[in-house]
N, C-alpha and C positions, 0 to 999 in steps of 0.2 A: 974821438971826442974825449974831453977831459972828464974827470969824475964830477966836477961841478956842472958841466954841461949835461951830463947824463942825469944827474939829480934834478936839474932844472926841468928837463923833459918830463920826468916823473911828476914833478910838482905841476907843470903845465897840464898834464893829463888829468890830474886830480881836479884842478880848477875847471877845465873844460867839461869834465864829467858832472860836476855840480850844475853847471849851466844847462846841461842836457837832462837834468832830472835825476842823476845818479848820486851815489855816495862820494865823499870827498877823498878818494883814494886812487892813486895811480902808481904804476910800477913799470920799470924798464929792466930787461935782462940784456946784458952786453958782454961781449967777448973782445978782448984787445981793443977796447974803446969804440967798438962798432955795435950798434943796436941790433940785437937778434930778434927781440920780440917786446911787445908792450902789453899792458893790461890795465883795465880800470875796474872799479867795483861795479858789478852787474847784478847784484843780489836782487834788487826789486825789479829791474828790467827783465831778468830771465827767470824770476821766481825760483832762484837757486841760492840757498844760504851758503854754499861753498864757492860762489862766484866772486870771491874777493879779488882785488887787483893783482896780488902776488900769485895766487893760484891761476888766474886767467893768463898772466904772463908766462908762468911755467908751462901751462898747457900749450900755449902758442909756440914757445921756444922748443919744447920737446917734439912737437909736431913738425916744425920747420927743420930741425936738425935730425929728426928721425932717430932719437935716442932718449932714454929716460934718465940718462946721466949727464948733467949739465956741469960737470967738472970743467974748470977753465973759464967759467962764466961768473959774473957778479950780478947781484940784483940791487937796483936803486928803487926805493919805495918811499912814497911821500910820508909814510907813517911807520913807526915801529911795528913789525908784524905781530898779529894776534897769535895765540897758541896754535891754531889750525895752520895758519900760513907759515909759521916758524917750523912746524913739523914738515910741511910740504917742502920748504926750502932745504931742510936737512936731508929729506929723502931724495931730492933732486941733486944733491951734492954740489950745490952752488958754493963757490969759493969764499965769497964775502957778501955781507949785507951792509948797505948804506941806507940810512933813513933820515927823514927830515923831522917830522913831529914825533914825539914820544908817546908812550901809552897813557901818561898823565894828561897830555894835551887831548888825546882822543877821549879819555874819560870825561873831560870838561865839556865836550860837545855831545855827550850821550852814547859814546861807543866804549863802554866799560867792560873789559875782559877780565877784570880781577876775580870775578866769581869763578871763572874757569880755572885760573891758577889755584884758587882756594880749593876747588873741588878735586883737582888732581892730587892734592896732598892727602886726601881722605881715602879710606878703604872703600872699594866699590859699593859695598852694602850700606855705607854711611852717607853716600852722596845724595843730593836732592833728586837726582835721577838715578834710582837704585839699579844695580846690576846684579844678576845672579848667574852662576854657572849652570848650564843646562846641556845635557847629553855629551859630556866630555869624552866618554869612551867611544862614541860614534864620531865625534868631531876630530879626534886624534888620528883617525885613519887617513885624512888628507895630509897631515903632517908626516905620517909614516911613509906615505906614497912619495911625498916630496923628498924626504931623507933618502929613500932608496932609488930615486930617479937618477940615472947616470948622466943624461944629457940636459940637465936643467941649466937655465941661465940665471946665475946669481944676480940679485939686485939688492 
């Protein structure tokens, strides 16, 4: 499939999802022009705030390919990824992102992620959702165990 056909599929998924009561977001993960997995926004359907189209597609692709590393794959998403999805895309090591609508388009229909970008620029203690370090001397033990582990699988 061409890039345009793959993007059209992501857009079709977003439109179909609205008709089924879901959010207006769809995503396709492809490798060499072949669809590996798709996802739609399932936040309200699954009562899961992380069930965005991109994350759902990543979960389906990693399950199908039996790997957490999606290098060699691309993601086509009906809208520019939110900060959470963008992070997931980076962690999955996808090669490229193609998107239809941008974050300003999303903001105009009530999906405004700008507050998250604003929050990320603040020190944790100054965010609307404050964060504090707690028990770091105990927590570091897991990192020390990881550092000393000889047969760890790096990701």
